[in-house]
Structures are given as C-alpha cells and as structure tokens.
NUMARDREN-316337 format. One record per residue (C-alpha): x, y, z. Coordinates in steps of 0.1 Angstrom, whole numbers, plus 5000, padded with zeros to 4 digits. Example, Ala and Ser with C-alpha at 12.3 -4.5 7.8 and 13.67 -1.06 7.14 Angstrom:
! residues 2
512349555078
513749895071
END
This chain:
! residues 478
530337198407
529937568405
531137698371
530138058363
528238338379
525338518361
527738788352
530438568337
530538408302
528238108299
529337798281
526537558272
527437198274
525736858273
524236688292
521636898310
521736958348
518436768350
519936458333
523036458354
521036498386
518636218375
521535978369
523036058403
519735988420
519335668399
522635518412
523135158402
520935138371
522834978342
522535108307
520634898281
523034738256
523034848219
521034638194
523234358180
521734158152
518234148138
515134138160
511534088149
508834268169
505234388166
506234758172
509534928168
509935278184
512735518175
513435768202
513835718240
512436048251
509036128266
507036058235
508635728227
508635598262
504935708269
504035528236
505835208246
504235198280
500735278266
500935008240
501934748266
499134868289
496534828262
497834498248
500434318270
500834058243
502534298219
506234278215
507634628216
511334738211
512635088215
516035218202
517635538214
520735698198
522235788232
520735728266
517035738272
516036088284
519336248275
517936458246
515136718245
513136548273
515736648299
516636988283
513437168289
512137368319
510137078333
506837278332
503737078324
500437228314
497537158290
495637368265
493337588286
495137908274
494937788238
491137728237
490238048218
492837998191
492037628188
488337718184
489137958156
491137698138
489237378144
485837468160
484637478196
484137108200
487637018189
489037298211
487337158242
488436808233
491936938233
491437088267
490036758281
493036568265
495536808282
493736768316
493736388312
497436388304
498236618333
496336368356
498336078340
501636238347
500636328382
499435978389
502635838375
504736068396
502835948427
503135578419
506435528401
508535488432
510835788425
510536138437
509936338405
509736668423
506236708410
504337008424
501037178414
502037528421
500837668388
502437928365
502438308366
502538458331
503938798333
503239128314
506439328312
505139578286
501739728278
501639528245
501339208265
498139308282
496039208252
497138848256
495838848292
492639008281
492038738255
492838458279
490238578303
487638648275
488138298260
488038128294
484738298302
483338218268
484137838270
483237788306
486737778318
486738078340
488337888369
491437808349
492938158348
493038458372
494138808364
496838938386
497239308395
500739458398
500539408435
499439048432
502238968408
504739118431
503338898459
504538598438
507938738431
509339088434
510739228402
510839578386
509839428353
506539278365
503539508358
500739258359
499938908348
497738598348
497838288371
497137938356
496637698386
496537388364
500237408355
502737188373
506537148376
508536818374
512136718372
512136618336
515236408337
513836198366
510536168347
512236038316
514335788335
511335668355
509435608323
512435408311
512235188342
508435158337
508835048301
511434788310
509134658337
506334608313
508534398290
509634658265
513034578250
515234898250
518534938231
520635248239
523535388220
521635258189
520835528163
518535458133
520735458102
518035388076
514335308074
513035058049
509335128043
508234778034
505634558050
507034468075
509234778079
512934758088
514634998111
518334968104
521035038130
524835028130
524934658142
521534528134
517934598126
514434588140
511834418117
508334528127
504734548115
504434898130
507035168135
506835488156
509235768150
509635998181
512836178173
512336548181
514436748156
515736428142
512436398125
513636648099
515536358082
512036238072
511136418039
507336408047
507836558081
510536818073
508137058056
506137078089
509137158111
511437458117
514337388140
514537658167
516637618198
516237688235
518937778260
518837718298
520937798328
520737658363
521937838394
523537698425
521237678455
520138038464
517438008491
518338348507
518138528473
514738358466
513438468500
514538828493
512638818461
509538668479
509538378455
509038088478
505837918463
507537698437
505337848409
506937888375
507238238359
506938298322
507038638305
504938718275
507538798249
507138618216
510338428224
509538378261
511838388291
510938158319
512138058354
511337808381
512937668412
513937328425
513337178460
516937258468
516737628459
518437608425
516737838400
516437758363
516238038337
515337968301
515238148268
513138008239
514538218210
517838048202
519438008168
517537838140
518837528122
518937458085
517037178067
517836848085
521036948103
519636868137
523136798151
524337158144
526337298173
524337628171
521337438185
523337318216
526537518222
525937878213
527538088240
525738408230
522338248236
523438078268
524338428280
520938558269
519338288291
521538408321
520838768314
517038698311
517038528345
518838818361
516439068345
513338878356
514638808392
517239078400
517838928435
519538638417
522238868402
525638738411
524438388421
526738128406
525737898378
526137518380
525237448344
524137588311
522837388281
520937418248
518837198226
516837188194
513137248194
510937108166
508537398159
505437348138
503737638119
500737648142
502937548173
500837238179
502236878178
501236638151
500836258151
500536128116
501035818094
503235798063
500835728034
500735358023
502635238054
502235158091
504935408101
503635678125
505535988135
505336258161
506636608158
506136978163
506136978201
507237348199
508637388234
505437258250
506236898253
505936758288
502136738287
501936698250
504336398249
501936218273
499136288248
501436158221
501735828238
497935788238
497535918203
500335708188
499135398206
495635448192
497035488157
499135178159
496234978173
493835138148
491535248176
489335538165
488935678200
489036018217
492736038211
492935938175
490236188166
491936498181
493136768157
496636658166
496036338145
493536458120
494236818109
495936918078
499237038092
500437368078
503837378060
506837608061
508337748029
511037528013
514737588021
516637818019
513638048022
512537888054
515637948074
516438288059
512838408065
512738258100
516038408110
514938758097
511638738116
513438618147
515738918145
512639138141
510938998172
514039018194
514939368182
511439498189
511239328223
514539458235
513639808222
510439798242
512139688274
514639968270
511940228263
513240288228
511340318195
511139998176
513040008143
510740018113
512339718096
512239508128
508539598132
507739508097
509539168099
507839088133
504439148117
504938898089
503838578107
500438708117
499938858083
500238518067
498438328094
501538168109
502238138147
505938168147
507838118180
508137838205
505337928229
END
C-alpha cells in the first residue's frame, strides 16, 4: 500500500518491506513453534538471521551427525538481515587498509574469503529453489565532493599494488552519468564484483535450507539467560537448550554480553522503499540494476528491484546507549527516516515525488575497525559474532564458515582469518562512548551537509570529525 511521497513525513515501522515481500512470496510456510521444555543438543545457536542460519547450515554440511538447534526471538530473518540494502560485496576495496593493519598476506586472505562467500551466496541463490532477485550488476561508488576523490585514488592505487586492478574501474563524470543522471555525481568508481539480493528472501530461503538439513528451529523464543557451564545452558521463557557448544549471532543484542559490549557501538540505519517507478528510472537513465553508494562518512545508497521499486538508505542514524538495543531511536526515528527519503531524492532527483511504500530503521553493530569479529568466550565453548558494521550480507556468509570452524575446532583458512584471530579494538566505556560518538557523528554530518551546500565547515564540526582518524579509529558504518 502506498503510504507517503518523498516530500511527505516519513514514519519508519517494522517489519521491513523486504521481509513483508518475502513472506508474501513464501505463502503457506508455517512458523516454527516456540521452544517448550528442555532440549539437549550438540550446538545451540541464538539468532535466526544470516549469521546464525549460515552457521547452522554449514555445521550440518560439515558433520550431518551433529544435533543443531536455533532459537530466534521473533521470526527468522525479521531483524537486521531483512533491514539492510541487500548489497553483497567482499573486501577488494579494503585491501590496502587491511594490509596496513594485518599485513599483505592476511589482507589477500580476506579478499579470497570475500570472493568465496560471494560465490557461495550466488550458488545458493541459483540452487535454493526460490528467486532471490540475485544480480551481478556491481556497485557505483560516487564522488559528490572533491574531498571524496582521494578515496577513489587510494582504491585504484591499492588495487594495482596487490594485483587486483580488474576489481575497480575509475569513472569519469560522463561515465558516472551514463549509469545514472544526477547533478550531484562528479565522478566515481565501479566495482563489478558487487551484487544485489532480496535479503528477506535470502534469509527465509536459508531458514528452509536449515530445516531441510535437520536443524531444529524455534521462533518467538528469546534467550533470557546464558549459563556458562560445561555443557552450557541457553534459557528461554518456556524452556532451555543444553549444549556442548553455543553460538551467539544476535546483531546489536550482543551488547548484553559484557565481553562483547566493549567492541560494539550501536549505530542505526534508516531505509525507504518507493512504489514502482519505471518511468522515473528511465528518465534518470538508471536501468542497469547496479547499486549506487556515495562516499560520505555516513553513506547514502540506493538500488532498484526487478519491479522498479527504488530503495534509498542512510547509514548515519541515531546511536544507542550501552545495551539498550531495543531503543525506539534505532528503529522508529522519523527525522532519520526523512533523511533517508531526502538522501534518495538528492541522489536521484527524477524520483522526487514518487510515493513511498515503506520506511524502516534498524540497529547496526559497529566495531571500532568496522570489521566483524568471531571470538570465543575464555574458558568456554561459547562463540559469538559481532561488528558487522553495515556490511553484513557477504560477511555473514563468512561468519557461517568461521563459526563452524571454531565450533569444530578446525584450524583452516576460515579460523585463521583476522576476523577470528585479531585483537579487536575497544571503544571507551559508557557514558563516554555514546557521548563521544554522538558528538563525532554531529561533526561528520554537519561537515558533509556544509560541503554539499557549498558552505564553510564550522570549526567545531571539523575538529570533531577529525577525532577518529587522530586516534586510529574508523568510525562510521561503511
């Protein structure tokens, strides 16, 4: 149902357009019942999103004898996994930064892992029996200000240095306009390895795959407590899972774990979806299905669906405090829903006035270096995944491989990635974390809006925006 136009107030609500569409396409699939009573299994997984479902499927693929049970607080795929833009890509654009932090060998291992994950998702999309709207149209990363050009230069230099020159192409102003006409686009870079998918359909297809492999899934079953014994006990409102191994894949819910909380800051991302607008897309010359991402610190992005709907997202939403991952500001903030709508209209002016079908928001578990981490609680067999930082479609597939290797104690190419072995940086303690992050966020946003308007950046905003790089922190969600 059409709700608002891009020029009307935007009211973010759950669930996402992706999830609603996926359930409609799924038709007569029954929900899994809540856990009732105590069950003993080899592996208990908490979280029914991409990371938890990929882990469950991977464990059963590697050892079909394992008994695996997964609990999900709501319905599988209804959380962060269906609230993103559905853009999947690996780590080619990160190779230079990764080499600086972890060395060239580790950086190239990450690139290979991202490529393998991309191939795994592509193969799953082809073989799962559901149309996941997968396409390999790539992503265009847009410079909208001269300050963005240095990022493009670095991508090209790093790609040449590490033998990855075929993974990125510089785009002239004319070439960018050939992808999509917009007065903001002044140049860019094209990454052909990136793909788009319907994330809600992907999550639900993974759920079906897990059930087909013999994974026991219990929906509407939140974890209420975790006993760290051997075996461990995952408590729920009406029962418990007793397991040798536990995997926690809870997105921002991981902030309830003391050991993980210091590695996570809760940002939020807001998204709008338009009604079908094929004629407007044709006027803009945007008919190739490629995604568009600008190069602001808190990026704005857009992509289309096979039916001509256009999604617009904004990664700089409000920041949550401590472990309050249920805070309404992470999901229901109208101001930031309107920012997402305004950002889409600015990126693609031909969409101005096109009606919206949906707006939504969701929490993003951001790590200090913006890389995910897959770790084990000391003295236990409890593994946890966090820090996906708005880059989760590809990384969650990697998570499934890494977490399965950790559970099975296989020291393979997955378990030796920096995602599993590095010393994860930490954020300052609360309340300094949230106060500092909110101040720096204000600095970035104020500077970026001043640049776009051709105004001078306020001195205080500039000083705050410079803090993360001065202390070696990669603040932001992309």
